[in-house]
N, C-alpha and C positions, 0 to 999 in steps of 0.2 A: 503496499499500499504504500503510494507517495505521501508528501509531510502533507501535501494540501487537504487531500481526503483525511488525511488523520486527524489533524486539526479541526477539517467538521465534525469526524466523529466524533470525539471527545467533546467538543463543544455543544454538538446534540443530545450525546452521550448525558453532561454533566447538567446541563437544562432540564432533562426529564425527569433525574434523580431530584434534584433541587425542588421542581415545580410540584413534587406528589410529596417531598417532606413537609412543604409549604402548607398543600391541603393539607394533609394528615395532623400536624399541629392546628390551624387555624380552624378546622372543624371540631376535629374528634378531642385531640388534648387541651384545648384551650378551658373546658367547663371544668376540669379537676383543677386545675390551676388557676382558678380565679370562681372558686367553691367561695369565699371568703366575703367578697362584694365585687361583682363586675364593673361595678359605675366605678370602681377608685381605678387611677392607675397601679399599671406592677411598679413597686417598689420596695424596699424590705425592711432598712433601716429607720425612715421618718416614723412609719407605723408600729415602727419596733417588730417586724415580721420574722425574723432575722432565719428561724426554724423552715418558713417557707423555701429556703433559697436550696435548700435539700431536692424540693421535687425539681427547681429549673435544673438543678445540677443531673437531674436522675434523665430528666429530654433531652436538653442538650448532648449526654454521652450516650444516651440510646443514638439518638439522630445520626453523631459523629461515628458509630461504629455500625450502623444500617448504610449509612451512605459509603460511607469508605469499603466497606464489602462487596457491595452490587456499582462501583464505579473503581475498579483496580486496576481497568485499563484507562484510567486517564490521573493522570497528574494529580498527586497530593493532593496541591493546590486547589483539582476540581472537589476531592474529597469534601477539606475542609469549607470551600463556599457554598456547596450541596446542604452542608449539617449547619453553618449559620443559617442560610436561607429558611429554612426547613424553622429553626428556633423565631426569626423575623415574625412568622406567622401570631407570636404573641404578640409584638408590636403595632402589626397593624389591628387585633382584637382589643387592643389596653385604650383607657382615656387619655385625656393630656396631663401634663405636670401639672397644673393646676388644682386639681383635685387633691392632691398630697396637702394643699394649706388647708382646707377643708376638712381631711383627715386627720391630721394632727393640729387642731389647734394650740397647741398645749406649746408646741415651738414658733422661734422666732424665723420670719424667710432664710435668716443669715444660718442659723442654726441648722435649717432643713437642707441648705446648700452645703455646709459642710457634711453633713450626712449623707448627701448624696453623693461628694467627692470620696468621701469613703466608699460607698460604694460599686462604683464604678470602677474602682481598681481593684475592689473584690472581685467582682466581675470578670475584669479584664484577666486577673489570676485566675479563676474558674474554667473563662471560656479557654484560656492556655491550656488546660488538661485537654480538651477535646483534640491539639492538635499533636500531643501523644499517644492519644485514643485512636488518632489515623495512622499515625505510625504505625501502631500494636498494631491494630484490625490488618491492615495492609502487609504488614510481615507474615503474620500468620496463614490470609489466603492464598499469600503467595506461593507458600510452602504445597498448597493442594494443587495450584494452578497456574506455574510460575511463567507458562507460556502466554498467558494473558493479562500479566502484569505490566503496565506501564513502563520503561524504562528510558533514562533520561540520555537523549541522543549528544550532549556534551559534556556528559558527567565523565567519558574515559577519555579525553581529547589529552594530549601532552602540552607541557610547555612552547616547543617549538611548532606544533600545528596551530595551538591558538593566536602565537606571532604571525605564520606563516597566512594567517584568514583575516584575522583583525589586527593589521601592524601599526606600531604605535600611531604613522604617520598617515595612517590609510584618512583621506579624505568619502565619509559616509553619506551615500544616496538612494533615493525609490524608496526607503523603508515604509519613513511617514508620511510618503505624498497623500494616504488616503486620508489622513486627518487632520493635517497642520495645513494654516495659508504658509504661502510661499516664504513668505519674507523669514519666518519661523522653525525651517524644515533641514536648515543646513543647522542651525545652532541644536537644536533636538537630536536630531542625528550622530553629530559628532559628540554631541554629551554622551549620548546611550553607548556608544559607538566603543568608547572608552571602559563604559561599564562592562558592553560583553567578553572583554578579556576574563572577566570573573564570573560566566556565568553557567551555571552547573556545577561550579565549585559545592562539596558540602563538609569540606575536610573543617574539624573544630578546633581551632589557635586564636590567637593573638589578633591577627591579621582579620577572621571571620566574627568577631567581637568587634570590633572598629567597622565593620563595615554593615552590620546591622545597628549599631549605635546610628552613624549615620544615614544609613535609611530611613528608620526610625525619626531621627530629630527633623531630616529633609522636607519626609514625608506629612508629619505632625505640620510644621509651619506650613505650608502650600497648604494643606486641605484646609487649615483654621481661617487663612484668607480667603479661600475660595468659600468657606461655609459662612462669613458674615456677609460674602454678596450675595448667597444664596435664599438665606435663612430671613424671608421678610415677614413670615407669616408664622405664627404658633398651632397652625393645624396642626392634625397629625399626618396627613399625606405629603405637606409639603413641608414638614420638618423631615421626616424617613426620606426624601429624595434630597434633600438637601444636606444630611448626611452620605447616602450610597454616594450622590454623585462627586462630591467634594472630597474625600476619601479615594474614590475610584481615580480624580486626577492627580491629588497630592502622591498616593502609592505607585502610580502608572511613573509618574516622572522622576520618585525617587530612586525605585528600582531600576531603571532604566541606565543609571549610575553605578549604583548600590545595591547591585541582586544579590541580595537576601534572598537565601532558597527556605526561609520557614516562614510559615503561615503563621504563628506564635506573632512574629516580628510587628506584621497586621493589624493584628488582635490591641496586642499592648500599647500599639503606636494610638488607636482611638480612644483606648481607656485614658491613657495619660491625659490626651489634648482633652477629652471628657474632664477629666477631673481637673485641670487648669481652668477650665470653661465657669465650673461651679463654682472654685475659690474666685476666682474675678466677680461672679455675682454674688458670691457671700458676702464680699467688700464691698460692693454697689448697694446690696440692702441693709440698708442701716435702720430704717423705720421697725417699728414696732406696735403691738395692739392689732384689733382683731379685721383692719384691713391695711394693715403694712402690705399684706402680701401683691396688693393691687401697682406699687412699686415695684417690682421682683422682676428678670427679665427674663419672663415666663409667657409673656403674650406682648402682642404687638403695640402700639398705642405711641401715642405724641411722642414725638423725642426718644422712643423705648426699641431698642432692640432685641427679640425673641431667641438672645444667646442660650440663654440657660432652656428652654422650653424642651429638649430630647432628653428621655427617660434615661435611667443608668442603661438600662437594658437595648435602647436605640442605639446607646455610643456601640457597644460592644457587636449586636447582631448587627443592624442598618449600618452602620460606622464602620465595624471590623469587616462587616461582608463588602464593600466598595474598594476596602484596602487588598483583600484578597482578590478581589475580581483585578484591580489594578496589577498588581502582581504577576496574576494570569494573562494577562494582556500583555505583559512587558516580557515575560518567559519565553511568549511563542513570537515574541518581534528580536530579542536574540538569538533565539534558535534559525529566524529565518534571515540573519543577516548571513550565518556560517551556512547557510543551505545556499541562497543566493553567491555569493562568492565563486569567483571566477578558477580558485585553486582546488575545487571540488571534495576538500577534505571528507566531508560527509555527502553522502551519495541518498539519492530519494528515499532508495528504501531501507534507510537506516532509522526514520521517524514513524 
């Protein structure tokens, strides 16, 4: 199978599994998770429902295990993406963040924001466990059906082959033509080609740690800027779309220069950005009293940007899912640079 058909099959495969997971959580598992009060937002620390995190964790890990088992022919990022899309079904059913202020009237708006900052970091760690579950389940399934397992076409390249395919002085062209305006194509492709020299490397060392940190910081900064542009309303659909598209763009650009091979980086990128937004909102929410929530940045109003309108689960599921999509697209672009090179180290049948 040539690389174009392989990429098309991989995309359709992951999309089908992700949609099935989304429907399953949205229609079947949501009633169990919302057994307390389906009219209040899904959050755990502000209302003091920390024990309910266990139910969310079970759903998450179950989605990760099932999705990774049935997407063994796709790259690990595809398995993680399908699991995050499935959990995003909870986000689609949950009411907005403003209900938290009515649900916990004993807390000040600043106090609620601080608890949300802690919760999004907690969920970031828990959702990172899904990445380990994906790798574990894929390794088990690979023992039974090794021939069906996706194999990274760049993983076995030597340093000499990488240099021959992507020399330091190369002028990139063609890969970004489909989605960037002319003036930005050369900048993006040159930026990405430098990153392509590290694509497919998974050896954990100090250099890998630095690359993952650089990817996370760069992606977070870019995503935060794009998010402030897109999040102009506190409506649930608009908030989820803003998170998805902002982290997709931020992660795509960051991964082009610093190709981190671990989906955990994408999830933690979104969680840490969410925590910083909540901390900023806590500083801005200086009022007190029963109507102080009106001044909190969770809804659009005159001179108010609802940058804290997203729930913690929105950051890690929708934002983390968008970041994983960005990583996934970027990986395919890195592969395309090698496959389209005249040196021909990678043949069509290898992907």
